[in-house]
C-alpha positions as CSV (number, residue, x, y, z in Angstrom):
1,M,-0.1,0.1,0.0
2,N,1.7,3.4,-1.0
3,K,1.6,6.2,1.5
4,K,-1.4,8.2,0.0
5,N,-3.6,5.1,0.4
6,Y,-2.1,4.6,4.0
7,I,-2.9,7.9,4.9
8,F,-6.4,7.7,3.2
9,S,-7.2,4.5,5.0
10,I,-6.5,6.0,8.3
11,L,-8.4,9.0,7.7
12,L,-11.4,7.0,6.6
13,F,-11.1,4.7,9.9
14,L,-10.9,7.9,12.1
15,S,-13.9,9.7,10.5
16,F,-16.0,6.5,11.1
17,S,-14.4,6.0,14.7
18,F,-15.4,9.3,16.0
19,G,-18.9,9.0,15.1
20,A,-19.1,5.7,16.8
21,F,-17.7,7.2,20.3
22,S,-19.9,10.0,20.2
23,Q,-23.0,9.8,23.1
24,S,-26.6,11.1,22.6
25,K,-28.0,13.9,24.8
26,K,-30.1,11.2,26.3
27,D,-27.1,8.9,27.4
28,I,-25.3,12.0,28.8
29,R,-28.1,12.8,30.7
30,N,-29.2,9.3,32.2
31,N,-25.6,8.6,33.0
32,K,-25.0,12.1,34.8
33,I,-22.1,13.1,32.8
34,V,-21.0,16.2,33.1
35,S,-17.8,16.6,30.9
36,E,-15.9,14.5,28.4
37,T,-12.2,15.0,27.5
38,A,-10.8,13.5,24.3
39,V,-7.1,12.8,24.1
40,I,-5.3,12.0,20.9
41,T,-2.3,9.6,20.9
42,I,0.1,9.4,18.1
43,T,3.4,7.4,17.5
44,E,6.3,9.4,15.9
45,S,9.7,8.1,15.5
46,G,8.5,4.9,17.2
47,K,7.5,7.2,20.3
48,E,4.3,7.5,21.7
49,I,2.9,11.3,22.2
50,S,-0.5,11.9,23.8
51,Y,-2.2,15.6,23.8
52,K,-5.5,16.8,24.7
53,D,-7.9,17.2,21.7
54,S,-11.0,18.8,23.1
55,Y,-13.1,19.0,26.2
56,T,-16.9,19.5,26.4
57,L,-18.8,20.3,29.3
58,Y,-22.4,19.1,29.9
59,D,-25.5,20.6,31.4
60,K,-28.1,18.4,33.4
61,N,-30.1,18.0,30.2
62,G,-27.0,16.7,28.4
63,N,-26.7,19.9,26.2
64,V,-23.4,21.0,25.2
65,I,-22.6,23.9,27.1
66,E,-19.2,24.3,26.2
67,Q,-17.1,22.9,23.7
68,T,-12.7,23.3,23.3
69,E,-10.9,22.0,20.8
70,Y,-7.1,22.1,21.4
71,N,-3.9,22.3,19.1
72,R,-1.2,19.9,19.7
73,D,0.9,22.1,21.9
74,G,-2.0,22.7,24.3
75,S,-3.3,25.8,23.1
76,I,-6.8,26.6,22.5
77,K,-7.6,26.1,18.6
78,N,-11.4,27.4,19.2
79,K,-14.0,27.5,21.8
80,E,-17.9,27.6,21.9
81,T,-20.5,28.1,24.6
82,N,-24.1,27.6,24.4
83,K,-27.0,28.6,26.4
84,F,-30.5,27.2,26.8
85,D,-33.8,28.3,28.1
86,A,-36.2,26.5,30.3
87,N,-37.5,24.4,27.5
88,K,-33.8,23.1,26.6
89,N,-34.0,25.5,23.3
90,K,-30.6,27.0,22.6
91,I,-31.0,30.7,22.9
92,E,-27.4,31.8,22.4
93,T,-23.8,30.3,21.0
94,T,-20.9,32.3,21.5
95,E,-17.6,31.2,19.6
96,Y,-14.2,32.3,20.8
97,N,-10.7,32.4,18.9
98,E,-7.3,30.8,20.1
99,K,-6.7,34.0,22.6
100,D,-10.4,33.1,24.2
101,K,-11.7,36.4,22.6
102,T,-15.3,36.4,21.1
103,T,-15.5,36.2,17.6
104,T,-19.2,35.8,17.0
105,K,-22.2,35.6,19.0
106,T,-25.6,34.0,17.8
107,T,-29.0,34.6,19.4
108,F,-32.2,32.2,18.7
109,V,-35.5,33.0,19.4
110,Y,-38.5,30.6,19.5
111,D,-42.4,30.7,19.3
112,K,-44.6,29.3,21.8
113,N,-44.4,25.8,20.1
114,D,-40.6,25.8,20.2
115,N,-39.9,26.4,16.3
116,K,-37.0,28.8,15.9
117,I,-38.2,31.8,14.3
118,L,-35.0,34.2,14.3
119,E,-31.7,33.8,14.6
120,T,-29.3,36.9,14.7
121,E,-25.4,36.7,14.4
122,Y,-23.4,39.5,16.1
123,D,-19.6,40.2,15.3
124,N,-17.3,40.7,18.5
125,K,-18.5,44.2,18.6
126,G,-22.3,43.4,19.0
127,K,-22.9,44.8,15.5
128,I,-25.5,42.2,13.4
129,I,-23.6,40.4,10.7
130,K,-26.6,38.7,9.4
131,Q,-30.3,37.7,10.8
132,S,-32.5,34.7,9.4
133,A,-36.2,34.4,9.8
134,Y,-38.0,31.2,9.9
135,I,-41.9,30.7,8.7
136,Y,-43.9,27.6,9.4
137,N,-47.2,26.5,7.8
138,N,-50.1,25.3,10.2
139,K,-48.7,21.9,10.8
140,G,-45.5,23.4,12.3
141,F,-43.2,22.5,8.9
142,K,-40.9,25.1,8.3
143,T,-41.6,26.7,5.1
144,E,-39.1,29.6,4.6
145,K,-35.8,30.9,5.9
146,R,-35.1,34.2,5.0
147,T,-31.8,35.9,5.4
148,V,-30.6,39.6,5.7
149,D,-27.2,40.9,6.1
150,G,-26.3,43.8,9.1
151,N,-28.0,46.4,6.7
152,K,-31.3,44.5,6.6
153,K,-30.7,43.5,2.8
154,L,-32.2,40.5,1.7
155,I,-29.3,37.9,0.8
156,A,-31.0,34.7,0.5
157,I,-34.6,32.9,0.6
158,K,-34.5,29.2,1.1
159,K,-38.0,27.5,0.5
160,H,-38.8,24.0,1.9
161,T,-41.6,21.9,0.3
162,Y,-43.1,18.5,1.8
163,A,-44.1,15.8,-0.5
164,T,-46.4,12.7,0.8
165,K,-47.3,9.5,-0.2
């Protein structure tokens, strides 16, 4: 097997492996898991080297409230925090850079049926980058997503249609 095929095989294996190890929110909640740390061990020049790859913090409902990914040297690659309302809806996501400084913040608003109706993304100074409004039909199915930029200029409309038997 040549080097290119070998590397491809390893990457393919790893991509399937990571999916196999992920747990559901229900499993996290039922087992009262509060955090998860992933450590990578590699072999270089016949020597094993281990380093922290990621750290995840969960709330009592199994929601991810903090996710941090690390570089090999232990420095932060990126970080994300989430907040949830009493109905377990995500109401805010904040993304941070490698210096633990806020890069973007996204807020979410829901209707009385817990359908997401508004999503607003802000830059690190609190200025709106873009905003998406969601429209639902009388059966609760999403029918449209309208996205505007920070100047309220329409940049995209995504329509959803549903087929039945």
